[in-house]
C-alpha positions as CSV (number, residue, x, y, z in Angstrom):
1,M,128.3,155.2,-16.6
2,L,126.8,158.5,-15.5
3,K,123.4,158.5,-13.9
4,V,121.4,161.6,-13.0
5,H,118.2,162.1,-11.0
6,D,115.5,163.6,-13.2
7,T,112.9,165.6,-11.4
8,L,110.4,165.0,-14.2
9,S,110.5,161.2,-13.9
10,G,111.4,161.2,-10.3
11,K,114.0,158.5,-11.0
12,L,117.8,158.0,-11.4
13,E,118.3,157.8,-15.2
14,E,121.2,156.8,-17.4
15,F,122.6,159.9,-18.9
16,K,122.1,159.9,-22.7
17,T,122.6,163.0,-24.7
18,I,120.4,164.1,-27.6
19,K,123.5,164.7,-29.8
20,A,126.4,162.2,-29.4
21,G,129.2,163.7,-27.4
22,K,127.5,167.1,-26.9
23,V,125.5,168.5,-24.0
24,G,123.3,171.6,-23.9
25,M,122.7,172.8,-20.4
26,Y,120.6,175.7,-19.2
27,V,120.5,176.9,-15.6
28,C,118.4,179.6,-14.2
29,G,120.6,182.4,-12.9
30,V,120.2,185.2,-10.4
31,T,117.9,188.2,-10.3
32,V,120.4,191.0,-10.1
33,Y,118.8,193.3,-7.5
34,D,121.4,192.6,-4.7
35,R,124.5,190.7,-3.8
36,S,124.6,186.9,-4.0
37,H,124.1,185.0,-0.8
38,I,124.8,181.4,0.4
39,G,121.7,180.1,-1.2
40,H,122.9,181.3,-4.6
41,A,126.3,179.9,-3.9
42,R,124.7,176.4,-3.4
43,A,123.3,176.5,-7.0
44,L,126.3,178.2,-8.5
45,V,128.9,175.8,-7.2
46,A,126.7,172.7,-7.8
47,F,126.2,173.4,-11.5
48,D,129.7,174.7,-11.9
49,V,130.9,171.2,-10.8
50,I,128.4,169.5,-13.1
51,Y,129.7,171.6,-16.0
52,R,133.3,170.8,-15.2
53,Y,132.6,167.1,-14.7
54,L,130.8,166.8,-18.0
55,K,133.8,168.4,-19.8
56,F,136.1,166.2,-17.8
57,S,134.1,163.2,-19.1
58,G,134.8,164.2,-22.7
59,Y,131.5,166.0,-23.6
60,E,131.4,169.2,-25.6
61,V,129.3,171.3,-23.3
62,T,127.3,174.5,-24.1
63,F,126.4,176.0,-20.7
64,V,123.9,178.8,-20.7
65,R,122.9,180.7,-17.5
66,N,120.7,183.7,-17.7
67,L,120.7,187.0,-15.8
68,T,117.2,188.3,-14.9
69,D,117.7,192.1,-15.2
70,V,114.0,193.2,-15.2
71,D,111.8,192.1,-12.4
72,D,109.6,193.5,-9.6
73,K,112.4,193.3,-7.0
74,I,114.8,195.2,-9.3
75,I,112.2,197.9,-10.0
76,N,111.3,198.3,-6.3
77,R,114.9,198.4,-5.2
78,A,115.8,200.9,-7.9
79,N,112.8,203.1,-7.0
80,E,113.9,203.0,-3.3
81,R,117.4,204.2,-4.3
82,G,116.1,206.7,-6.8
83,I,118.0,205.3,-9.8
84,P,117.0,203.7,-13.1
85,A,116.4,199.9,-12.9
86,K,119.0,199.4,-15.6
87,E,121.6,201.2,-13.5
88,L,120.9,199.0,-10.5
89,S,121.0,195.8,-12.6
90,E,124.2,196.7,-14.3
91,E,125.8,197.5,-10.9
92,N,124.8,194.1,-9.5
93,I,125.9,192.2,-12.7
94,V,129.4,193.5,-12.0
95,A,129.0,192.5,-8.3
96,F,127.8,189.0,-9.4
97,G,131.0,188.5,-11.4
98,E,133.0,189.3,-8.3
99,D,131.0,186.8,-6.3
100,M,131.6,184.1,-9.0
101,R,135.4,184.7,-8.8
102,V,135.3,184.4,-5.0
103,L,133.6,181.0,-5.4
104,G,136.0,179.9,-8.0
105,C,133.2,179.2,-10.6
106,E,134.0,179.1,-14.3
107,R,132.0,181.5,-16.5
108,P,129.3,179.8,-18.5
109,D,129.6,179.7,-22.2
110,L,126.7,182.2,-22.6
111,E,125.2,184.5,-20.0
112,P,122.3,186.3,-21.7
113,K,120.4,189.1,-20.1
114,A,116.6,189.1,-20.2
115,T,116.4,192.7,-21.5
116,D,118.4,191.8,-24.6
117,H,115.8,189.3,-25.6
118,I,112.5,191.1,-25.5
119,A,111.9,190.5,-29.2
120,E,112.3,186.7,-28.8
121,M,109.8,186.8,-25.8
122,I,107.2,188.7,-27.8
123,E,107.5,186.2,-30.7
124,L,107.1,183.3,-28.3
125,I,104.0,184.9,-26.8
126,R,102.5,185.4,-30.3
127,E,103.1,181.7,-31.0
128,L,101.1,180.8,-27.9
129,E,98.3,183.2,-28.9
130,E,98.1,181.5,-32.3
131,K,97.7,178.2,-30.6
132,D,95.0,179.5,-28.3
133,L,97.2,179.0,-25.3
134,A,97.5,182.7,-24.4
135,Y,95.1,185.6,-24.3
136,E,95.2,189.4,-23.9
137,S,93.3,191.1,-21.1
138,A,93.6,194.9,-20.5
139,G,97.1,195.1,-21.9
140,D,98.3,192.0,-20.0
141,V,98.8,188.6,-21.6
142,Y,98.2,185.4,-19.7
143,F,98.9,181.7,-20.3
144,A,95.8,179.6,-20.3
145,V,96.8,176.7,-18.1
146,D,93.6,174.7,-18.5
147,K,94.3,174.5,-22.3
148,L,97.4,172.3,-21.6
149,P,96.4,168.9,-20.2
150,A,100.0,168.1,-19.1
151,Y,100.3,171.2,-16.9
152,G,101.7,170.2,-13.5
153,K,103.8,167.2,-14.8
154,L,107.1,168.5,-13.4
155,S,105.9,169.3,-9.9
156,H,103.6,166.2,-10.0
157,R,100.5,168.3,-9.2
158,R,97.0,168.4,-10.7
159,L,95.5,171.7,-11.7
160,E,92.3,171.2,-9.6
161,D,94.4,170.4,-6.5
162,M,96.5,173.5,-7.0
163,V,93.3,175.7,-7.0
164,A,91.7,173.9,-4.1
165,G,94.9,173.9,-2.0
166,S,96.0,177.5,-2.5
167,R,94.8,180.9,-1.6
168,V,94.5,182.5,-5.0
169,D,93.4,186.1,-5.1
170,V,90.4,186.8,-7.4
171,D,91.6,188.6,-10.6
172,D,89.0,189.5,-13.1
173,R,91.6,189.8,-15.8
174,K,92.2,186.0,-15.7
175,R,90.1,183.3,-17.1
176,H,91.5,180.7,-14.6
177,P,92.9,181.5,-11.2
178,M,96.2,179.7,-12.0
179,D,96.8,181.5,-15.3
180,F,100.2,183.3,-15.2
181,A,101.4,186.5,-16.8
182,L,103.4,186.4,-20.1
183,W,103.3,190.1,-20.6
184,K,102.5,192.9,-18.1
185,A,101.0,196.2,-19.1
186,S,103.1,199.3,-18.5
187,K,102.9,201.1,-15.1
188,P,104.3,204.4,-14.0
189,G,107.9,204.2,-12.7
190,E,108.6,200.9,-14.5
191,P,110.7,200.2,-17.6
192,S,108.7,199.2,-20.6
193,W,109.0,198.1,-24.2
194,E,106.7,198.3,-27.2
195,S,104.6,195.2,-28.0
196,P,101.5,194.2,-30.0
197,W,99.5,194.5,-26.7
198,G,100.8,197.9,-25.9
199,D,103.8,199.1,-23.9
200,G,104.8,196.8,-21.1
201,R,107.4,194.3,-19.9
202,P,107.7,190.5,-19.9
203,G,106.6,188.2,-17.1
204,W,109.3,186.3,-15.3
205,H,108.8,182.8,-16.7
206,I,108.8,183.7,-20.4
207,E,112.4,185.0,-20.4
208,C,113.9,181.5,-19.8
209,S,111.7,179.8,-22.4
210,A,112.8,182.4,-25.0
211,M,116.5,182.3,-24.2
212,C,117.1,178.5,-23.7
213,S,115.5,177.7,-27.0
214,K,117.4,180.5,-28.8
215,Y,120.8,179.3,-27.7
216,L,120.3,175.5,-27.2
217,G,117.4,174.7,-29.5
218,Q,114.5,172.5,-28.3
219,P,114.8,169.9,-26.9
220,F,118.2,170.2,-25.1
221,D,119.8,168.0,-22.5
222,I,119.8,169.5,-19.0
223,H,117.7,172.2,-17.4
224,G,118.8,173.1,-13.9
225,G,118.1,175.4,-10.9
226,G,117.1,175.4,-7.3
227,N,114.3,173.1,-6.2
228,D,112.3,176.2,-5.2
229,L,112.0,176.8,-8.9
230,V,110.2,173.5,-9.7
231,F,106.9,175.3,-9.2
232,P,105.9,177.6,-10.6
233,H,108.9,178.8,-12.6
234,H,110.0,175.6,-14.3
235,E,106.5,174.2,-14.5
236,N,105.5,177.4,-16.4
237,E,108.6,177.2,-18.6
238,I,107.6,173.7,-19.7
239,A,104.0,174.9,-20.4
240,Q,105.2,177.9,-22.5
241,S,107.9,176.1,-24.4
242,E,106.2,172.8,-25.0
243,G,102.9,174.5,-25.7
244,A,104.5,176.7,-28.4
245,K,106.8,174.1,-30.0
246,G,104.8,170.9,-29.5
247,E,107.9,169.0,-28.3
248,M,109.9,168.3,-25.1
249,L,111.8,171.2,-23.6
250,A,114.6,169.4,-21.8
251,R,115.5,165.7,-21.4
252,Y,116.7,166.0,-17.8
253,W,115.6,168.3,-15.0
254,L,118.2,168.7,-12.2
255,H,117.4,170.7,-9.0
256,N,119.7,171.5,-6.1
257,G,118.5,171.6,-2.5
258,M,118.2,174.6,-0.3
259,V,120.4,176.0,2.5
260,N,119.2,175.6,6.0
261,L,120.2,177.6,9.1
262,G,119.0,175.5,12.0
263,T,115.4,174.6,11.2
264,E,114.8,177.4,8.7
265,K,115.5,177.7,5.0
266,M,118.1,180.5,4.4
267,S,116.7,183.3,2.3
268,K,116.7,187.0,1.8
269,S,113.0,187.2,2.6
270,L,113.6,185.7,6.1
271,G,116.6,188.0,6.6
272,N,118.8,185.1,7.9
273,F,121.3,185.0,5.1
274,M,125.0,185.7,4.7
275,T,126.3,187.1,1.4
276,V,129.1,185.3,-0.5
277,Q,131.4,188.3,0.3
278,E,130.6,188.1,4.0
279,C,131.5,184.4,4.0
280,A,134.7,185.1,2.1
281,A,135.7,187.7,4.7
282,E,135.0,185.2,7.4
283,S,136.8,182.2,6.1
284,G,137.7,182.6,2.4
285,G,135.6,181.8,-0.7
286,E,137.1,178.4,-1.1
287,A,136.0,177.3,2.3
288,L,132.4,178.1,1.3
289,R,132.8,176.2,-1.9
290,Y,134.2,173.3,0.0
291,L,131.3,173.4,2.4
292,V,128.9,173.2,-0.5
293,L,130.7,170.3,-2.1
294,G,130.4,168.3,1.2
295,S,126.7,167.6,0.6
296,H,125.0,166.0,-2.4
297,Y,123.6,168.8,-4.5
298,R,120.0,167.5,-4.3
299,G,119.9,167.4,-0.5
300,P,119.6,170.2,2.0
301,L,122.8,172.0,3.1
302,D,123.1,172.9,6.8
303,F,125.0,176.1,7.2
304,S,126.6,177.8,10.2
305,K,129.7,180.0,10.8
306,E,131.1,177.2,12.9
307,R,130.9,174.7,10.0
308,L,132.4,177.2,7.6
309,Q,135.4,177.6,10.0
310,E,135.7,173.8,10.2
311,Q,135.9,173.6,6.4
312,K,138.6,176.2,6.4
313,K,140.7,174.2,8.8
314,V,140.3,171.1,6.6
315,L,141.4,173.0,3.6
316,D,144.3,174.5,5.4
317,R,145.6,171.0,6.3
318,F,144.9,169.8,2.8
319,Y,147.0,172.6,1.3
320,E,149.8,172.1,3.8
321,N,149.9,168.4,2.7
322,L,150.1,169.6,-1.0
323,G,152.9,172.0,-0.1
324,R,154.9,169.3,1.6
325,A,154.4,167.0,-1.5
326,D,155.4,169.7,-3.9
327,E,158.6,170.5,-2.0
328,A,159.5,166.8,-1.7
329,L,158.8,166.0,-5.3
330,A,160.8,169.0,-6.5
331,S,163.8,167.6,-4.8
332,N,163.0,164.0,-5.9
333,P,161.4,164.3,-9.4
334,A,159.7,161.1,-10.7
335,E,157.2,160.1,-13.4
336,P,153.8,159.6,-11.9
337,D,152.8,156.0,-11.5
338,T,149.9,155.7,-14.0
339,A,148.2,152.8,-12.1
340,V,148.1,155.0,-9.0
341,V,146.6,157.9,-11.0
342,E,144.0,155.6,-12.6
343,E,143.1,154.1,-9.2
344,H,142.3,157.4,-7.5
345,V,140.7,159.1,-10.5
346,G,138.7,156.0,-11.0
347,N,137.4,156.3,-7.4
348,F,136.5,159.9,-8.1
349,R,134.6,159.0,-11.4
350,E,132.7,156.3,-9.6
351,G,131.4,158.8,-7.1
352,M,130.6,161.5,-9.5
353,D,128.9,159.1,-11.9
354,D,126.4,158.6,-9.1
355,D,124.4,161.7,-9.9
356,F,127.3,164.1,-9.4
357,N,127.9,163.0,-5.8
358,T,130.5,165.5,-4.7
359,S,130.6,164.2,-1.2
360,R,132.0,160.9,-2.7
361,G,134.2,163.0,-4.9
362,L,135.7,164.7,-1.9
363,A,136.2,161.3,-0.3
364,A,138.2,160.3,-3.3
365,L,140.2,163.5,-3.1
366,H,141.2,162.8,0.5
367,G,141.8,159.1,-0.2
368,A,144.5,160.2,-2.8
369,R,145.9,162.8,-0.3
370,S,146.2,160.1,2.5
371,A,147.9,157.7,0.1
372,M,150.2,160.4,-1.1
373,N,151.4,161.1,2.5
374,G,152.1,157.4,3.0
375,Y,154.2,157.2,-0.2
376,L,156.1,160.4,0.8
377,D,156.9,158.8,4.2
378,A,158.1,155.7,2.4
379,S,160.1,157.8,-0.2
380,D,158.2,156.1,-3.0
381,W,158.4,159.2,-5.3
382,S,156.7,157.7,-8.4
383,K,153.6,156.6,-6.5
384,A,153.6,159.9,-4.5
385,A,153.7,161.7,-7.9
386,G,150.9,159.6,-9.1
387,C,148.7,160.6,-6.2
388,R,149.7,164.3,-6.8
389,E,148.6,164.0,-10.4
390,A,145.3,162.4,-9.4
391,L,144.8,165.3,-6.9
392,R,145.4,167.7,-9.7
393,Q,142.8,166.1,-12.0
394,I,140.2,165.7,-9.2
395,G,140.8,169.2,-7.9
396,T,140.3,170.7,-11.3
397,V,136.8,169.2,-11.5
398,L,135.9,170.2,-7.9
399,G,137.3,173.6,-8.3
400,I,139.8,173.2,-5.5
401,G,142.9,175.1,-6.6
402,V,145.4,172.3,-6.2
403,E,147.9,173.7,-8.8
404,N,149.6,176.2,-6.4
405,P,149.1,175.4,-2.7
406,A,151.6,178.1,-1.8
407,T,149.2,180.8,-3.2
408,Y,146.4,179.5,-1.0
409,L,148.5,179.2,2.1
410,E,149.9,182.7,1.7
411,A,146.4,184.2,1.1
412,Q,145.1,182.5,4.2
413,K,148.1,183.7,6.2
414,Q,147.6,187.3,5.1
415,Q,143.8,187.1,5.9
416,G,144.6,185.7,9.3
417,L,147.2,188.5,10.0
418,S,144.6,191.1,9.0
419,A,141.9,189.6,11.2
420,G,144.3,189.3,14.2
421,G,145.7,192.8,13.7
422,V,149.3,191.6,13.7
423,S,152.1,191.7,11.1
424,A,154.6,189.1,10.0
425,E,157.4,191.3,11.3
426,E,155.8,191.6,14.7
427,I,155.3,187.8,14.9
428,E,159.0,187.2,14.0
429,A,160.0,189.7,16.7
430,L,157.9,187.9,19.3
431,I,159.2,184.5,18.3
432,A,162.8,185.8,18.8
433,E,161.8,187.3,22.2
434,R,160.2,184.0,23.1
435,L,163.3,182.1,22.2
436,E,165.4,184.4,24.4
437,A,163.0,184.0,27.2
438,R,163.2,180.2,27.0
439,K,167.0,180.4,27.0
440,N,166.8,182.4,30.2
441,K,164.3,179.9,31.6
442,N,161.6,182.6,31.7
443,F,159.0,180.1,30.7
444,A,156.2,182.3,32.0
445,R,157.0,185.0,29.4
446,A,157.5,182.4,26.7
447,D,154.0,181.0,27.4
448,E,152.6,184.5,27.6
449,I,153.9,185.3,24.1
450,R,152.5,182.0,22.7
451,D,149.1,182.5,24.3
452,D,148.9,186.1,23.1
453,L,149.6,185.1,19.5
454,K,147.1,182.2,19.8
455,A,144.4,184.7,20.9
456,R,145.2,186.7,17.8
457,G,144.8,183.7,15.5
458,V,148.6,182.8,15.2
459,V,149.7,179.3,16.1
460,L,153.4,178.6,16.9
461,E,154.9,175.2,16.1
462,D,158.2,174.2,17.6
463,G,160.3,171.7,15.7
464,A,163.8,170.5,15.1
465,G,164.4,173.3,12.7
466,G,163.1,176.0,15.0
467,T,159.8,177.7,15.5
468,T,157.4,178.3,12.6
469,W,154.0,179.9,12.6
470,K,150.7,179.8,10.8
471,T,147.3,181.6,11.1
472,E,144.1,179.8,12.1
C-alpha cells in the first residue's frame, strides 16, 4: 500500500486517487533563463521516479510540468544580452531538453509554456475579481489575501505573523502588505499582452493555477515541487485556485528537499552551484542521477564532487556485474525463476511504497545484484536469470539503464580516455610493452607503465587470460 507525505496535512497518508486507477500530477518546472543546475536535478529526478513508479504500480498517469518562459529573471538576462526575452527562453528550453536527456528523465505527458496560456490567466483573474478576491491598482492587479481566511494553510502560517515577522516594503498600490501580483502593468523593455487592465504581463503564481486546472481539472491528485516553493508560490496557487473555484486544488502536496554544499544551500543566487552539464562532464549524468536517488526526496541532499565520483565508481562496478551476468546467461540461457523475481521486486515495492523511498529502492537493487552474483558463482542459471529480470524491472523505475550495460561501460571508457588524454591504441601498445618488460624481468619499467596509466585514469588488471584495462 503506497503512502505519501502530504505537506498540507503534515502527515504520511494512504494514497487514494480521485478517479480510480488514474493520477493527475502537476509539478512546477524551471524558469528558462539559464542552464539547469544540481538543485533542479534534485526535483527533476525525484518526480521522474515518482512518475515512473506510479505507472509501474498500474496507474494511468497524466504528468504535467510547466515551463516558465516570462519572468523578471528572463527579462533581465535578455536585456543584458540585448536579445528578445522570447529568444532567450526558447534557447534555454532547448538546453533544458538536453539536460533532461543527460539525467535520463522521461518527458512529462504535457509541458505547457506560460506564454501560451495568457488568455487562461486573464480569465482566472477575472473570476477572482468577480468574487472580490482581486483588485486593480494603477494597471496592476493584486490578490487580496485578507479576504481568504484559509490563506497560509499549506505553509502553516498565520497572516498576522507573516506581516509581523517580515520586512515588507510599503507599497501604496496594495491594500494589504502581503497582497501579491496577479497582473503587472507594462514597463519599457518588457514583453506585454493586452488585458482588461491594460497592457502587461502575468505575475509568477497565476500561471500554474491556470495551467494545472486546464490540463488536470480541479481537484487533481498530486502537486509537487521543491520545498522552497511551499511559500509563497504554492501557498499563492492555493489561494488563487481555491478562491476562484471554491474547491480543493490538489489532494496531495509533495515537496523535495534542497541540495547542500557543506553548510550552505546550493543555489544560483549564492553562486555555489554546478550545472547538470558540468556534472555530466565530471562523472556522467547517470552518476548524478544515482547520487540523487541515494537520499529520500524530502530530505536534504549533500553534494560534493567527491561524492559524485564515488557514485560513479559504484555504478561502474554495478554495470560490470551486469555485463558479467549477461555474458554468462547468454552462454547458459534459462527461464527466470519467478519466485526470485517476485522476492526482489517485492523488496523494491516495499521501499518505494514508503513515500517513494529511493534509498530503500537502491538497497533492493543491490540486494538483487548481490544475490545474482552468488547464483552465477553457483551456476544456478534460472535464479541468476530471475535476479537479472528483477534488476531490469527495478532499474526501469529508478531510471538506471540496466538494459545494455555494455553501452554504459563503453561510454565511461571513452569519457575516461578523453579525460586522461590517451587512446585505446596507445594503451594496448603500452600493455604489450609492459608484457615484454616483465618477460625481460625489467619490473621497474613494467611498474612505470602501470603507474603512468594509473595517473591518466587507466587501471590495468592482470588475470589468467592476460591484462585488461578500464578507466576510473
